[in-house]
C-alpha positions as CSV (number, residue, x, y, z in Angstrom):
1,X,0.0,0.1,0.0
2,X,1.4,3.6,-1.0
3,X,1.3,6.1,1.6
4,X,1.8,9.8,0.3
5,X,3.3,12.3,2.8
6,X,1.3,15.5,1.8
7,X,3.4,18.6,2.7
8,X,2.1,20.8,5.5
9,X,1.9,23.7,3.4
10,X,-0.5,22.0,1.1
11,X,-2.8,21.4,3.9
12,X,-2.7,25.0,5.0
13,X,-3.7,26.0,1.5
14,X,-6.6,23.7,1.7
15,X,-7.7,24.8,4.9
16,X,-7.4,28.3,3.8
17,X,-9.3,28.1,0.6
18,X,-12.0,26.0,2.7
19,X,-12.4,29.0,5.1
20,X,-12.4,31.5,2.1
21,X,-15.1,29.5,0.3
22,X,-17.2,29.0,3.4
23,X,-17.1,32.9,4.0
24,X,-18.1,33.4,0.4
25,X,-20.9,31.0,0.7
26,X,-22.1,32.9,3.9
27,X,-21.8,36.2,2.2
28,X,-23.9,34.8,-0.8
29,X,-26.7,33.3,1.3
30,X,-27.0,36.2,4.1
31,X,-25.6,39.1,2.6
32,X,-26.0,39.4,-1.1
33,X,-29.2,37.6,-0.9
34,X,-29.2,36.5,-4.5
35,X,-32.3,34.8,-6.0
36,X,-32.4,31.1,-4.8
37,X,-31.2,29.5,-8.4
38,X,-28.2,32.0,-8.4
39,X,-27.3,31.3,-4.8
40,X,-27.2,27.4,-5.6
41,X,-25.4,28.0,-8.6
42,X,-22.5,29.9,-7.0
43,X,-22.2,27.3,-4.1
44,X,-21.9,24.7,-6.4
45,X,-19.1,26.5,-8.2
46,X,-17.5,26.9,-4.9
47,X,-17.6,23.5,-4.0
48,X,-16.5,21.7,-7.0
49,X,-13.9,24.0,-7.9
50,X,-12.4,25.1,-4.2
51,X,-9.4,26.9,-5.6
52,X,-10.7,28.9,-8.7
53,X,-14.1,29.2,-7.5
54,X,-13.4,31.8,-5.1
55,X,-11.6,33.6,-7.7
56,X,-14.5,33.1,-10.2
57,X,-16.8,34.7,-7.6
58,X,-14.7,37.7,-7.1
59,X,-14.5,38.6,-10.8
60,X,-17.9,37.3,-11.8
61,X,-20.4,38.1,-9.1
62,X,-19.4,41.7,-8.0
63,X,-22.8,43.7,-7.2
64,X,-22.5,47.0,-8.8
65,X,-26.0,48.2,-8.1
66,X,-24.5,49.6,-4.8
67,X,-22.0,51.7,-6.8
68,X,-23.1,54.9,-8.4
69,X,-22.3,54.3,-12.2
70,X,-24.0,57.4,-13.6
71,X,-22.7,60.6,-11.7
72,X,-25.8,62.8,-12.3
73,X,-26.1,66.1,-10.4
74,X,-29.6,67.3,-9.3
75,X,-29.9,69.4,-12.6
76,X,-29.2,66.2,-14.7
77,X,-31.8,64.4,-12.8
78,X,-34.2,67.3,-13.3
79,X,-33.6,67.6,-17.1
80,X,-34.1,63.7,-17.8
81,X,-37.1,63.3,-15.3
82,X,-38.9,66.8,-15.8
83,X,-40.6,65.6,-19.4
84,X,-41.2,62.1,-18.2
85,X,-43.2,63.3,-15.1
86,X,-45.1,65.9,-17.1
87,X,-46.1,63.0,-19.4
88,X,-47.2,60.7,-16.5
89,X,-49.2,63.5,-15.1
90,X,-50.8,64.0,-18.6
91,X,-51.7,60.3,-18.6
92,X,-53.1,60.2,-15.1
93,X,-55.4,63.2,-15.9
94,X,-56.3,62.0,-19.4
95,X,-54.7,64.9,-21.2
96,X,-52.0,62.8,-23.3
97,X,-53.2,62.8,-26.9
98,X,-51.9,59.2,-28.5
99,X,-51.0,59.7,-32.0
100,X,-52.2,56.1,-33.0
101,X,-54.9,53.5,-31.8
102,X,-52.0,50.9,-31.0
103,X,-50.2,53.2,-28.5
104,X,-53.9,53.9,-27.0
105,X,-54.5,50.4,-26.7
106,X,-51.2,49.7,-25.3
107,X,-51.3,52.7,-22.9
108,X,-50.8,50.4,-19.7
109,X,-47.3,49.3,-21.2
110,X,-46.6,53.0,-22.0
111,X,-47.2,54.0,-18.5
112,X,-45.2,51.1,-17.1
113,X,-42.1,52.3,-19.1
114,X,-42.8,55.9,-18.0
115,X,-43.0,55.0,-14.3
116,X,-40.7,51.9,-14.0
117,X,-38.2,52.8,-17.0
118,X,-38.4,56.7,-17.0
119,X,-38.8,56.4,-20.8
120,X,-40.7,58.9,-22.6
121,X,-43.2,58.4,-25.2
122,X,-42.4,60.2,-28.6
123,X,-44.9,60.1,-31.4
124,X,-43.4,61.6,-34.3
125,X,-40.6,58.9,-35.6
126,X,-40.1,56.9,-38.6
127,X,-38.2,53.8,-38.8
128,X,-36.1,51.7,-41.4
129,X,-35.5,48.0,-40.6
130,X,-32.1,46.2,-41.4
131,X,-31.8,42.4,-41.2
132,X,-28.7,41.9,-43.5
133,X,-25.4,43.2,-42.3
134,X,-24.1,44.3,-45.4
135,X,-26.9,46.5,-46.3
136,X,-27.0,47.8,-42.7
137,X,-23.2,48.6,-42.6
138,X,-23.4,50.4,-46.2
139,X,-26.3,52.6,-44.9
140,X,-24.2,53.4,-41.6
141,X,-21.1,54.4,-43.8
142,X,-23.3,56.4,-45.8
143,X,-24.9,58.2,-43.2
144,X,-21.5,59.0,-41.3
145,X,-19.9,60.2,-44.4
146,X,-22.8,62.8,-44.9
147,X,-22.6,64.0,-41.4
148,X,-22.2,67.7,-41.0
149,X,-21.8,68.5,-37.2
150,X,-21.3,65.5,-34.9
151,X,-20.9,61.5,-34.9
152,X,-21.5,59.5,-31.7
153,X,-20.7,55.7,-32.1
154,X,-21.2,53.0,-29.3
155,X,-20.7,49.6,-30.0
156,X,-20.1,46.4,-27.7
157,X,-17.8,44.9,-30.3
158,X,-15.7,46.5,-32.7
159,X,-12.9,44.6,-34.2
160,X,-9.6,45.6,-35.6
161,X,-10.4,43.7,-39.0
162,X,-11.3,44.8,-42.4
163,X,-14.9,45.9,-41.5
164,X,-13.8,47.5,-38.0
165,X,-10.8,49.6,-40.0
166,X,-13.4,50.7,-42.6
167,X,-15.6,52.4,-39.7
168,X,-12.5,53.9,-38.2
169,X,-11.3,55.2,-41.3
170,X,-14.6,56.9,-42.1
171,X,-14.7,58.2,-38.5
172,X,-11.1,59.6,-38.9
173,X,-12.0,61.4,-42.2
174,X,-14.9,63.2,-40.2
175,X,-12.8,64.1,-37.5
176,X,-10.2,65.5,-39.9
177,X,-13.4,67.8,-41.4
178,X,-13.5,69.2,-37.8
179,X,-16.7,67.4,-36.7
180,X,-17.0,66.3,-33.0
181,X,-16.5,62.6,-33.3
182,X,-16.7,60.3,-30.6
183,X,-16.2,56.5,-30.3
184,X,-17.2,54.4,-27.2
185,X,-16.4,50.8,-27.0
186,X,-16.8,48.1,-24.3
187,X,-13.4,47.2,-22.9
188,X,-14.1,43.7,-23.0
189,X,-15.9,43.1,-26.1
190,X,-13.6,45.5,-28.2
191,X,-10.5,44.3,-26.5
192,X,-8.6,44.4,-29.9
193,X,-9.1,48.1,-30.1
194,X,-6.5,50.5,-28.3
195,X,-5.0,53.9,-28.6
196,X,-2.3,52.6,-30.7
197,X,-5.0,51.1,-33.3
198,X,-6.7,54.4,-33.2
199,X,-3.6,56.8,-33.5
200,X,-4.8,58.4,-36.7
201,X,-8.3,58.7,-35.3
202,X,-7.1,60.4,-32.3
203,X,-4.3,62.5,-34.1
204,X,-7.3,63.8,-36.2
205,X,-9.0,64.9,-33.3
206,X,-11.4,61.9,-32.6
207,X,-12.5,61.1,-29.1
208,X,-12.3,57.5,-27.6
209,X,-13.8,56.0,-24.5
210,X,-13.2,52.5,-23.2
211,X,-16.3,51.3,-20.9
212,X,-15.0,49.7,-17.7
213,X,-11.6,49.7,-19.0
214,X,-9.5,47.8,-16.1
215,X,-7.1,49.6,-14.1
216,X,-4.9,46.6,-14.1
217,X,-4.1,45.2,-17.4
218,X,-4.9,41.5,-16.8
219,X,-7.2,41.9,-13.7
220,X,-10.6,43.3,-14.3
221,X,-13.2,43.1,-11.4
222,X,-15.9,44.5,-13.7
223,X,-15.2,41.7,-16.2
224,X,-19.2,40.3,-15.8
225,X,-20.5,43.8,-16.4
226,X,-20.6,44.5,-20.2
227,X,-22.0,47.5,-22.1
228,X,-23.8,45.5,-24.8
229,X,-25.1,48.6,-26.4
230,X,-25.1,49.4,-30.2
231,X,-26.1,53.0,-30.4
232,X,-25.4,55.7,-33.2
233,X,-26.2,59.2,-33.3
234,X,-25.4,61.3,-36.1
235,X,-25.9,65.1,-36.3
236,X,-28.6,64.6,-33.5
237,X,-30.9,63.6,-36.2
238,X,-30.3,60.1,-37.4
239,X,-30.2,57.1,-35.0
240,X,-29.4,53.6,-35.2
241,X,-30.1,50.9,-32.5
242,X,-30.1,47.0,-32.6
243,X,-28.2,43.8,-32.6
244,X,-25.3,44.2,-35.3
245,X,-21.7,45.0,-34.0
246,X,-18.8,46.0,-36.2
247,X,-16.8,43.1,-37.5
248,X,-16.4,40.4,-40.3
249,X,-18.8,38.1,-38.9
250,X,-21.7,40.5,-38.7
251,X,-21.5,40.9,-42.4
252,X,-21.4,37.2,-43.0
253,X,-17.7,37.1,-43.8
254,X,-16.7,34.5,-41.2
255,X,-16.9,30.8,-42.6
256,X,-17.4,29.6,-38.7
257,X,-21.0,31.4,-38.7
258,X,-21.9,31.8,-42.3
259,X,-24.8,34.2,-43.3
260,X,-25.3,36.4,-40.1
261,X,-29.2,37.1,-39.4
262,X,-29.8,40.0,-37.2
263,X,-32.0,43.2,-36.8
264,X,-31.1,46.9,-36.6
265,X,-33.1,50.1,-37.0
266,X,-32.5,53.6,-38.6
267,X,-34.8,56.0,-36.6
268,X,-35.5,59.6,-37.1
269,X,-37.8,61.7,-35.1
270,X,-37.5,62.9,-31.2
271,X,-36.6,59.3,-30.1
272,X,-33.0,60.2,-31.2
273,X,-32.7,62.3,-28.2
274,X,-33.2,59.4,-25.9
275,X,-30.5,57.5,-27.9
276,X,-28.2,60.6,-27.4
277,X,-28.9,60.8,-23.7
278,X,-28.0,56.9,-23.4
279,X,-24.7,57.8,-25.4
280,X,-23.9,60.6,-23.1
281,X,-24.4,58.7,-19.8
282,X,-22.1,56.1,-21.1
283,X,-19.6,58.3,-22.2
284,X,-19.4,60.0,-18.9
285,X,-19.0,56.5,-17.1
286,X,-16.1,55.8,-19.7
287,X,-14.2,59.1,-19.6
288,X,-15.0,60.6,-16.6
289,X,-16.2,63.7,-18.3
290,X,-19.0,65.8,-17.1
291,X,-22.1,64.9,-18.8
292,X,-23.6,67.9,-20.9
293,X,-27.0,67.3,-21.5
294,X,-27.3,70.8,-22.8
295,X,-26.3,68.9,-26.3
296,X,-29.7,67.5,-26.2
297,X,-32.9,69.7,-27.0
298,X,-35.3,67.3,-25.0
299,X,-38.6,66.7,-26.9
300,X,-38.9,69.8,-29.0
301,X,-40.8,69.4,-32.1
302,X,-38.8,67.6,-34.5
303,X,-41.4,65.7,-36.7
304,X,-40.3,63.1,-39.2
305,X,-43.2,60.3,-39.0
306,X,-46.0,59.1,-37.1
307,X,-44.7,56.1,-35.3
308,X,-44.8,55.9,-31.3
309,X,-41.6,54.7,-29.8
310,X,-40.1,54.3,-26.2
311,X,-36.4,53.9,-25.6
312,X,-35.6,51.7,-22.5
313,X,-32.2,51.4,-21.0
314,X,-31.3,48.7,-18.2
315,X,-28.4,47.8,-16.5
316,X,-26.7,46.2,-13.4
317,X,-26.3,49.8,-11.8
318,X,-29.8,49.4,-10.8
319,X,-32.0,46.7,-9.1
320,X,-34.7,47.4,-11.6
321,X,-35.0,45.1,-14.9
322,X,-36.8,47.6,-17.2
323,X,-36.4,45.8,-20.4
324,X,-37.3,42.5,-19.0
325,X,-40.4,43.9,-17.3
326,X,-41.5,45.7,-20.6
327,X,-41.2,42.3,-22.3
328,X,-43.1,40.5,-19.9
329,X,-45.9,43.0,-20.2
330,X,-46.1,42.4,-23.8
331,X,-46.3,38.5,-23.1
332,X,-48.8,38.6,-20.5
333,X,-51.2,40.8,-22.5
334,X,-50.8,39.0,-25.9
335,X,-54.4,37.7,-27.1
336,X,-53.4,36.1,-30.4
337,X,-49.7,35.6,-31.2
338,X,-46.0,36.1,-29.7
339,X,-42.9,35.8,-32.2
340,X,-39.6,35.8,-30.3
341,X,-36.1,35.6,-32.0
342,X,-33.3,35.3,-29.7
343,X,-29.5,33.7,-29.8
344,X,-29.8,33.0,-26.1
345,X,-33.0,31.7,-24.8
346,X,-32.3,31.4,-20.9
347,X,-35.2,33.1,-19.4
348,X,-35.6,33.2,-15.5
349,X,-38.7,31.4,-14.0
350,X,-41.0,34.3,-14.3
351,X,-40.3,34.9,-17.9
352,X,-40.6,30.9,-18.9
353,X,-44.0,30.6,-16.9
354,X,-45.4,33.8,-18.6
355,X,-44.4,32.2,-22.0
356,X,-45.9,28.7,-21.0
357,X,-49.0,30.5,-19.6
358,X,-49.6,32.5,-22.9
359,X,-49.3,29.2,-25.0
360,X,-51.5,27.2,-22.6
361,X,-54.1,29.8,-23.0
362,X,-54.2,29.6,-26.6
363,X,-51.8,32.1,-27.8
364,X,-49.6,31.3,-30.9
365,X,-46.3,31.3,-29.3
366,X,-43.3,31.0,-31.4
367,X,-39.6,31.1,-30.5
368,X,-36.7,30.9,-32.7
369,X,-33.2,30.0,-31.9
370,X,-29.9,29.4,-33.8
371,X,-29.2,26.0,-35.2
372,X,-25.6,26.1,-34.3
373,X,-24.1,27.4,-30.7
374,X,-21.3,30.2,-30.3
375,X,-21.5,29.4,-26.4
376,X,-22.1,25.9,-25.8
377,X,-23.3,26.0,-22.4
378,X,-25.9,28.7,-23.6
379,X,-26.9,26.5,-26.5
380,X,-27.8,23.5,-24.3
381,X,-29.6,25.6,-21.8
382,X,-31.7,27.4,-24.9
383,X,-32.6,23.7,-25.9
384,X,-33.8,22.6,-22.5
385,X,-35.8,25.8,-22.1
386,X,-37.1,25.4,-25.5
387,X,-38.4,21.7,-24.5
388,X,-40.5,23.2,-21.6
389,X,-42.2,25.4,-23.9
390,X,-42.8,22.7,-26.5
391,X,-44.6,20.6,-23.9
392,X,-46.8,23.4,-23.2
393,X,-48.0,24.0,-26.8
394,X,-45.5,26.5,-28.2
395,X,-43.7,26.1,-31.4
396,X,-39.7,26.3,-31.4
397,X,-37.8,26.8,-34.9
398,X,-34.0,26.3,-35.3
399,X,-32.6,28.9,-37.9
400,X,-30.7,26.8,-40.5
401,X,-29.5,29.7,-42.6
402,X,-26.4,30.7,-40.9
403,X,-26.3,32.2,-37.1
404,X,-29.5,34.0,-35.9
405,X,-28.6,36.9,-33.9
406,X,-31.7,39.0,-33.8
407,X,-33.2,40.2,-30.6
408,X,-36.7,41.0,-31.3
409,X,-40.1,40.3,-29.7
410,X,-43.6,41.0,-31.7
411,X,-47.0,40.8,-30.2
412,X,-50.5,40.6,-32.0
413,X,-49.0,42.5,-35.0
414,X,-49.2,45.8,-32.8
415,X,-46.2,46.1,-30.7
416,X,-42.8,45.4,-31.1
417,X,-39.3,45.5,-29.4
418,X,-35.7,45.4,-31.2
419,X,-32.5,46.2,-29.4
420,X,-29.1,44.7,-27.8
421,X,-31.0,42.8,-25.0
422,X,-31.1,38.9,-25.2
423,X,-33.9,37.0,-23.7
424,X,-31.6,35.7,-21.0
425,X,-30.6,36.4,-17.5
426,X,-27.5,38.2,-18.5
427,X,-29.1,40.7,-20.5
428,X,-31.8,41.4,-18.1
429,X,-29.5,41.7,-15.0
430,X,-25.9,42.1,-15.9
431,X,-25.5,43.8,-19.1
432,X,-26.1,47.4,-19.9
433,X,-28.7,47.2,-22.6
434,X,-30.8,49.3,-24.6
435,X,-34.2,48.5,-26.6
436,X,-36.8,50.3,-28.7
437,X,-40.5,49.5,-27.9
438,X,-42.5,50.6,-31.2
439,X,-46.4,50.8,-30.9
440,X,-47.2,50.7,-34.6
441,X,-49.1,48.0,-36.7
442,X,-47.2,48.7,-39.9
443,X,-44.0,48.3,-38.2
444,X,-45.2,45.2,-36.2
445,X,-46.6,43.4,-39.4
446,X,-43.3,44.0,-41.0
447,X,-41.5,42.2,-38.1
448,X,-44.0,39.4,-38.3
449,X,-43.5,38.8,-42.0
450,X,-39.8,38.7,-41.4
451,X,-40.0,36.1,-38.8
452,X,-42.4,34.0,-41.0
453,X,-39.9,34.4,-44.1
454,X,-37.2,33.1,-41.6
455,X,-39.5,30.2,-40.6
456,X,-39.0,29.1,-44.1
457,X,-35.2,28.7,-43.7
458,X,-35.8,26.9,-40.1
459,X,-36.4,23.3,-38.7
460,X,-39.2,23.1,-36.4
461,X,-38.4,21.3,-33.3
462,X,-41.3,19.0,-32.7
463,X,-41.9,17.3,-29.2
464,X,-41.0,13.9,-30.6
465,X,-37.6,15.3,-31.7
466,X,-37.2,16.8,-28.3
467,X,-38.0,13.7,-26.3
468,X,-35.8,11.6,-28.7
469,X,-32.7,13.4,-27.8
470,X,-29.9,11.2,-26.3
471,X,-28.8,10.8,-22.6
472,X,-25.6,12.8,-23.6
473,X,-27.7,15.9,-24.7
474,X,-29.8,15.4,-21.4
475,X,-26.9,15.6,-19.3
476,X,-25.6,18.8,-21.0
477,X,-28.9,20.2,-20.8
478,X,-29.2,19.6,-17.1
479,X,-25.5,21.0,-16.2
480,X,-26.3,24.1,-18.4
481,X,-29.6,24.9,-16.7
482,X,-28.1,24.3,-13.3
483,X,-25.5,27.1,-14.2
484,X,-28.0,29.2,-16.4
485,X,-28.2,32.1,-13.7
486,X,-24.5,32.7,-14.1
487,X,-23.6,32.2,-17.6
């Protein structure tokens, strides 16, 4: 029989990590008071990975809702909330005139976004929708090239590849013309971008901000919190928001993914002022510059269309889940049909039960997910949650024509949302996100038509298909669902 002498230092290290993990477990349970599923997931990580579990927790589980991310003074708060409060007062006293019957019909959701999300309703917008990356990118470059005064660009991912370099080049050209040009990127998602890469842009007078840039190069305790927004504002008149980032794969130029199916919006009207406010707030976080809301002429008459819109932002700086709550309102008030597209379908129990209840009530619930994973754990969690919906009467489709990255929800051909938020726990609680909620039958019908066209390029997952999956897939699903609250 072999007997191994374990060095005393090794015992001491083991005891130290055991004590640390025990302390962290007590913090998670009694101080952080996370939801039960998330608490269980972290305790399992600490138990099965006693050495690295503590490090994972320190990096990925920080609670930044206690920190004041957006440093707004009383004047800033007044500027933001004054118009919102006036509109709430008009609604409460039946003075608000709705420009469309759909907005009037969904006034309960308009009020939710006003009261809970502090999101003003603008009713003079026009919207163009893009589902192809090449078409989107050409129009974006065209609009930036035609800019006369200012360009504000914010993306989660900007890569230093042929597509990213094309955007940086046109931004540099506009900076050389004397325009105010600002580029804001997430420090993690755009980690290939640096001041060295942007040297010509900076020399031309362009400005750059890195959201949550680590103070130490290889140690970022804000790593788990990402600015996932994709917002562009040009001359304070043209706005972009949606799911596309700036890289080769988003134009379908990467063999691994093939065709990239996404949804992005180009908007005109007073909703642009909300996009500008989001950009300025994020810019202040990234650069520590004082936010100047005087750049925005809030909600003065700037008519361009008749579409009613609310821009809703959410993030881990608050305990609110504004985008999630708006989506849940749409689902629970659906009377006929719900069409949902998302690359990551990892809902919490409340959202999942809302969809199941809708399907069981006779609402035509259809979910579309990718046929291929870019994150394996998330993909198998997708599949498991979709299985629950199939059993409740919903229909699930796997998009087969490349990679589906669209983040859209449309209900009853009346109200729709497009933006950066996936239908998952990360987007609802951990990422900084922005979505547009549109109250317009014509736009909603376009969204539904687009979904139905995608169905022709998809394979339906039937109950028989799901129940015949292998035991190995069932194991992968079980592990992924267990960890879904911290994916």
